[in-house]
N, C-alpha and C positions, 0 to 999 in steps of 0.2 A: 416557223423557223426550222431549218433542217439541222440535225445534230450530226456531227462527224466524230468518228473515233480518232485516237491518236495515231492510227496506222497511216501508211502512205496510201494515197489515192490509188485504187487497184489498177487503173490503166497506166499509171506511172511506174509501178513496181518493176516490170521487166526492163524498162529503160534505166532505172536506178541501179538495178542488179548488174546490167551490162556495163554501166559506167564504173561501178566499183570494181568489177572484175578486170577492167581495162587499165586501172591505175598501176603505177609502178609498184612492184612487189616489195620494194625496200621501204615503202611507207607503212607505218603502223596505224591501223584504224581500230576503234572500238565500236562495234555495231551491236545494238540490241535488236534481235529479230526473232520472231516466233515461227516463221515459216521455215521449217527444217530443210526443205529442198533448197531454198536460197542459201541457208547457212552452209550446208554441205557443199554447195557449188563454189562459194567464194572464199570460204575460210581456210587458212592453213592450220590454225589452232583454235580450239573451241573450249569454252568454259560453260558448263551447264549448271544453272541454278534452279533450285526447287525450294520454295518457302524460305527464301533468303539465304540458302546454304549451297555451296558448291557440291554437286553430287558426282561430277565427272569433268575431267580435263583431258585434252589430247587432240590428235589429228582427227579429221573428219571420219576416217575409217575406224579409229579407236572408239570414238564417241558413238558412232553408228552401231557398233557391236557391243556397247556397254549394256549389261542386263538391266541395271536400274534406270538408265535413260530410256530404254525401250519400254519398260513397264510404266514409268511415270509420264512420258511424253508421247511415245509412239503407240502406246496401248497394246503392246504385245510382249509376250514372254519369250526370251531367246533361250533355247535349249543348250 
C-alpha cells in the first residue's frame, strides 16, 4: 500500500496555483502552503507561523525581506 502525504499531488500543483491566481481578487482565501515560491506568487498578504506563533505578517515583499522569516524558513541571514 502506498503512503501519501497531505500535500497536493506534485503534477497538480502548477494547475492549482494557476487556478488560485486566476480567481477574482475580491475573494478572500486562506491557504496553508509551505512552498514559499507559490506563496509569494499568489498572496497579497502573508502570515508566517513558526512553532504555533505568528513571526511575521505583511505583503510578499515585506515577508520576503523579514530577517526572522529568512532565518527560520529560507535558511539565510539577511544583512
